[in-house]
BALUMVEX-986360 format. One record per residue (C-alpha): x, y, z; residue in one letter; residue number from 1. Coordinates in pm, 1 decimal, always signed. Example, Ala and Ser with C-alpha at 12.3 -4.5 7.8 and 13.67 -1.06 7.14 Angstrom:
<rec><X>+1230.0</X><Y>-450.0</Y><Z>+780.0</Z><rest>a</rest><nr>1</nr></rec>
<rec><X>+1367.0</X><Y>-106.0</Y><Z>+714.0</Z><rest>s</rest><nr>2</nr></rec>
REM end
This chain:
<rec><X>+2465.2</X><Y>-3275.2</Y><Z>-7322.2</Z><rest>m</rest><nr>1</nr></rec>
<rec><X>+2510.7</X><Y>-2988.2</Y><Z>-7563.9</Z><rest>f</rest><nr>2</nr></rec>
<rec><X>+2871.9</X><Y>-2902.2</Y><Z>-7478.9</Z><rest>i</rest><nr>3</nr></rec>
<rec><X>+2975.6</X><Y>-3266.1</Y><Z>-7483.2</Z><rest>k</rest><nr>4</nr></rec>
<rec><X>+2814.8</X><Y>-3318.2</Y><Z>-7825.2</Z><rest>e</rest><nr>5</nr></rec>
<rec><X>+2954.9</X><Y>-3000.2</Y><Z>-7980.5</Z><rest>q</rest><nr>6</nr></rec>
<rec><X>+3298.5</X><Y>-3006.7</Y><Z>-7815.1</Z><rest>r</rest><nr>7</nr></rec>
<rec><X>+3474.9</X><Y>-3185.9</Y><Z>-8100.3</Z><rest>k</rest><nr>8</nr></rec>
<rec><X>+3346.7</X><Y>-2942.4</Y><Z>-8360.2</Z><rest>q</rest><nr>9</nr></rec>
<rec><X>+3390.0</X><Y>-2612.7</Y><Z>-8172.7</Z><rest>y</rest><nr>10</nr></rec>
<rec><X>+3624.3</X><Y>-2681.8</Y><Z>-7882.4</Z><rest>g</rest><nr>11</nr></rec>
<rec><X>+3553.4</X><Y>-2652.4</Y><Z>-7512.3</Z><rest>l</rest><nr>12</nr></rec>
<rec><X>+3695.9</X><Y>-2302.8</Y><Z>-7474.7</Z><rest>s</rest><nr>13</nr></rec>
<rec><X>+3472.9</X><Y>-2148.0</Y><Z>-7741.7</Z><rest>l</rest><nr>14</nr></rec>
<rec><X>+3159.5</X><Y>-2328.1</Y><Z>-7622.8</Z><rest>l</rest><nr>15</nr></rec>
<rec><X>+3214.5</X><Y>-2222.1</Y><Z>-7263.9</Z><rest>c</rest><nr>16</nr></rec>
<rec><X>+3275.4</X><Y>-1863.1</Y><Z>-7372.9</Z><rest>q</rest><nr>17</nr></rec>
<rec><X>+2957.3</X><Y>-1852.0</Y><Z>-7584.1</Z><rest>v</rest><nr>18</nr></rec>
<rec><X>+2749.3</X><Y>-2011.3</Y><Z>-7308.7</Z><rest>l</rest><nr>19</nr></rec>
<rec><X>+2905.1</X><Y>-1790.8</Y><Z>-7037.4</Z><rest>s</rest><nr>20</nr></rec>
<rec><X>+3034.4</X><Y>-2077.6</Y><Z>-6825.5</Z><rest>v</rest><nr>21</nr></rec>
<rec><X>+3387.1</X><Y>-2141.1</Y><Z>-6706.5</Z><rest>s</rest><nr>22</nr></rec>
<rec><X>+3567.8</X><Y>-2443.7</Y><Z>-6842.6</Z><rest>a</rest><nr>23</nr></rec>
<rec><X>+3670.3</X><Y>-2543.9</Y><Z>-6490.9</Z><rest>s</rest><nr>24</nr></rec>
<rec><X>+3309.6</X><Y>-2512.8</Y><Z>-6371.6</Z><rest>g</rest><nr>25</nr></rec>
<rec><X>+3194.3</X><Y>-2728.1</Y><Z>-6661.2</Z><rest>y</rest><nr>26</nr></rec>
<rec><X>+3459.4</X><Y>-2991.8</Y><Z>-6581.6</Z><rest>q</rest><nr>27</nr></rec>
<rec><X>+3356.5</X><Y>-2991.4</Y><Z>-6214.9</Z><rest>k</rest><nr>28</nr></rec>
<rec><X>+2992.9</X><Y>-3024.3</Y><Z>-6316.1</Z><rest>w</rest><nr>29</nr></rec>
<rec><X>+3079.1</X><Y>-3323.5</Y><Z>-6537.1</Z><rest>l</rest><nr>30</nr></rec>
<rec><X>+3243.8</X><Y>-3501.1</Y><Z>-6243.6</Z><rest>r</rest><nr>31</nr></rec>
<rec><X>+2954.3</X><Y>-3432.7</Y><Z>-6005.3</Z><rest>s</rest><nr>32</nr></rec>
<rec><X>+2661.1</X><Y>-3664.2</Y><Z>-5968.0</Z><rest>k</rest><nr>33</nr></rec>
<rec><X>+2329.4</X><Y>-3502.1</Y><Z>-6052.1</Z><rest>l</rest><nr>34</nr></rec>
<rec><X>+2014.1</X><Y>-3562.9</Y><Z>-5855.7</Z><rest>s</rest><nr>35</nr></rec>
<rec><X>+1724.9</X><Y>-3716.5</Y><Z>-6044.2</Z><rest>s</rest><nr>36</nr></rec>
<rec><X>+1549.8</X><Y>-3376.2</Y><Z>-6038.0</Z><rest>r</rest><nr>37</nr></rec>
<rec><X>+1857.4</X><Y>-3203.1</Y><Z>-6180.6</Z><rest>a</rest><nr>38</nr></rec>
<rec><X>+1883.5</X><Y>-3464.9</Y><Z>-6456.7</Z><rest>r</rest><nr>39</nr></rec>
<rec><X>+1515.2</X><Y>-3413.8</Y><Z>-6537.9</Z><rest>e</rest><nr>40</nr></rec>
<rec><X>+1565.1</X><Y>-3035.7</Y><Z>-6551.2</Z><rest>n</rest><nr>41</nr></rec>
<rec><X>+1863.3</X><Y>-3083.6</Y><Z>-6781.2</Z><rest>q</rest><nr>42</nr></rec>
<rec><X>+1660.3</X><Y>-3297.6</Y><Z>-7020.8</Z><rest>l</rest><nr>43</nr></rec>
<rec><X>+1379.7</X><Y>-3040.0</Y><Z>-7029.2</Z><rest>v</rest><nr>44</nr></rec>
<rec><X>+1630.2</X><Y>-2763.7</Y><Z>-7100.1</Z><rest>l</rest><nr>45</nr></rec>
<rec><X>+1794.0</X><Y>-2963.1</Y><Z>-7377.8</Z><rest>e</rest><nr>46</nr></rec>
<rec><X>+1454.0</X><Y>-3033.9</Y><Z>-7537.4</Z><rest>r</rest><nr>47</nr></rec>
<rec><X>+1370.4</X><Y>-2661.7</Y><Z>-7522.6</Z><rest>d</rest><nr>48</nr></rec>
<rec><X>+1700.9</X><Y>-2570.1</Y><Z>-7685.6</Z><rest>i</rest><nr>49</nr></rec>
<rec><X>+1651.7</X><Y>-2829.1</Y><Z>-7959.6</Z><rest>i</rest><nr>50</nr></rec>
<rec><X>+1297.9</X><Y>-2708.4</Y><Z>-8031.7</Z><rest>s</rest><nr>51</nr></rec>
<rec><X>+1422.5</X><Y>-2349.0</Y><Z>-8056.4</Z><rest>l</rest><nr>52</nr></rec>
<rec><X>+1695.7</X><Y>-2456.8</Y><Z>-8295.4</Z><rest>q</rest><nr>53</nr></rec>
<rec><X>+1436.8</X><Y>-2623.9</Y><Z>-8518.8</Z><rest>k</rest><nr>54</nr></rec>
<rec><X>+1216.4</X><Y>-2311.6</Y><Z>-8528.8</Z><rest>e</rest><nr>55</nr></rec>
<rec><X>+1282.4</X><Y>-2107.8</Y><Z>-8843.2</Z><rest>p</rest><nr>56</nr></rec>
<rec><X>+1512.4</X><Y>-1815.4</Y><Z>-8776.8</Z><rest>l</rest><nr>57</nr></rec>
<rec><X>+1286.6</X><Y>-1564.3</Y><Z>-8950.3</Z><rest>h</rest><nr>58</nr></rec>
<rec><X>+1001.2</X><Y>-1653.2</Y><Z>-8711.8</Z><rest>l</rest><nr>59</nr></rec>
<rec><X>+1221.0</X><Y>-1611.3</Y><Z>-8404.8</Z><rest>r</rest><nr>60</nr></rec>
<rec><X>+1343.0</X><Y>-1277.4</Y><Z>-8534.9</Z><rest>n</rest><nr>61</nr></rec>
<rec><X>+988.4</X><Y>-1164.6</Y><Z>-8616.9</Z><rest>a</rest><nr>62</nr></rec>
<rec><X>+880.0</X><Y>-1235.9</Y><Z>-8259.7</Z><rest>e</rest><nr>63</nr></rec>
<rec><X>+1178.8</X><Y>-1046.4</Y><Z>-8121.0</Z><rest>n</rest><nr>64</nr></rec>
<rec><X>+1116.8</X><Y>-749.8</Y><Z>-8349.4</Z><rest>i</rest><nr>65</nr></rec>
<rec><X>+750.2</X><Y>-742.6</Y><Z>-8250.9</Z><rest>s</rest><nr>66</nr></rec>
<rec><X>+825.8</X><Y>-752.0</Y><Z>-7877.0</Z><rest>s</rest><nr>67</nr></rec>
<rec><X>+1096.3</X><Y>-485.2</Y><Z>-7917.3</Z><rest>n</rest><nr>68</nr></rec>
<rec><X>+850.6</X><Y>-260.2</Y><Z>-8101.5</Z><rest>q</rest><nr>69</nr></rec>
<rec><X>+594.1</X><Y>-311.1</Y><Z>-7825.9</Z><rest>e</rest><nr>70</nr></rec>
<rec><X>+852.6</X><Y>-217.3</Y><Z>-7562.1</Z><rest>r</rest><nr>71</nr></rec>
<rec><X>+955.5</X><Y>+94.9</Y><Z>-7753.3</Z><rest>r</rest><nr>72</nr></rec>
<rec><X>+592.0</X><Y>+199.9</Y><Z>-7801.1</Z><rest>t</rest><nr>73</nr></rec>
<rec><X>+517.1</X><Y>+148.4</Y><Z>-7432.8</Z><rest>k</rest><nr>74</nr></rec>
<rec><X>+832.0</X><Y>+339.3</Y><Z>-7334.2</Z><rest>g</rest><nr>75</nr></rec>
<rec><X>+740.8</X><Y>+628.1</Y><Z>-7565.4</Z><rest>k</rest><nr>76</nr></rec>
<rec><X>+388.5</X><Y>+641.8</Y><Z>-7422.5</Z><rest>q</rest><nr>77</nr></rec>
<rec><X>+526.1</X><Y>+649.4</Y><Z>-7068.9</Z><rest>e</rest><nr>78</nr></rec>
<rec><X>+772.5</X><Y>+924.3</Y><Z>-7163.1</Z><rest>a</rest><nr>79</nr></rec>
<rec><X>+495.4</X><Y>+1126.9</Y><Z>-7331.1</Z><rest>d</rest><nr>80</nr></rec>
<rec><X>+277.1</X><Y>+1090.1</Y><Z>-7021.4</Z><rest>n</rest><nr>81</nr></rec>
<rec><X>+561.6</X><Y>+1205.0</Y><Z>-6800.9</Z><rest>q</rest><nr>82</nr></rec>
<rec><X>+623.3</X><Y>+1509.0</Y><Z>-7022.5</Z><rest>i</rest><nr>83</nr></rec>
<rec><X>+251.4</X><Y>+1596.7</Y><Z>-7010.7</Z><rest>d</rest><nr>84</nr></rec>
<rec><X>+255.9</X><Y>+1572.2</Y><Z>-6631.1</Z><rest>e</rest><nr>85</nr></rec>
<rec><X>+564.6</X><Y>+1794.4</Y><Z>-6616.3</Z><rest>e</rest><nr>86</nr></rec>
<rec><X>+398.4</X><Y>+2050.6</Y><Z>-6843.1</Z><rest>k</rest><nr>87</nr></rec>
<rec><X>+86.3</X><Y>+2051.2</Y><Z>-6627.5</Z><rest>q</rest><nr>88</nr></rec>
<rec><X>+295.1</X><Y>+2090.7</Y><Z>-6314.1</Z><rest>y</rest><nr>89</nr></rec>
<rec><X>+496.9</X><Y>+2374.9</Y><Z>-6465.0</Z><rest>l</rest><nr>90</nr></rec>
<rec><X>+178.7</X><Y>+2540.4</Y><Z>-6593.1</Z><rest>g</rest><nr>91</nr></rec>
<rec><X>+31.7</X><Y>+2539.0</Y><Z>-6241.2</Z><rest>k</rest><nr>92</nr></rec>
<rec><X>+349.2</X><Y>+2691.1</Y><Z>-6099.5</Z><rest>d</rest><nr>93</nr></rec>
<rec><X>+343.4</X><Y>+2969.5</Y><Z>-6359.8</Z><rest>e</rest><nr>94</nr></rec>
<rec><X>-16.4</X><Y>+3051.3</Y><Z>-6272.9</Z><rest>q</rest><nr>95</nr></rec>
<rec><X>+75.3</X><Y>+3093.0</Y><Z>-5902.9</Z><rest>k</rest><nr>96</nr></rec>
<rec><X>+355.2</X><Y>+3340.5</Y><Z>-5978.0</Z><rest>v</rest><nr>97</nr></rec>
REM end
């Protein structure tokens, strides 16, 4: 359990704030009994987090930068297409007048 392992070093309050969970909700969750499926899901999530932590930061950032650039390019293309459609529409209206 990530919070349980890191609690001594960072404190419960800070960990809960960073992870966007309430301290009371975390405490309640600790006292509850998890189903076998929920425990399995937790282990998978923890393994995913650990593997991400081991991945070099510059590679993670490169992937994020690449996907952000793709989103911006796609957004610009969509905006350009919309402007072209508006121009065509306005051009047709001017011809009618």
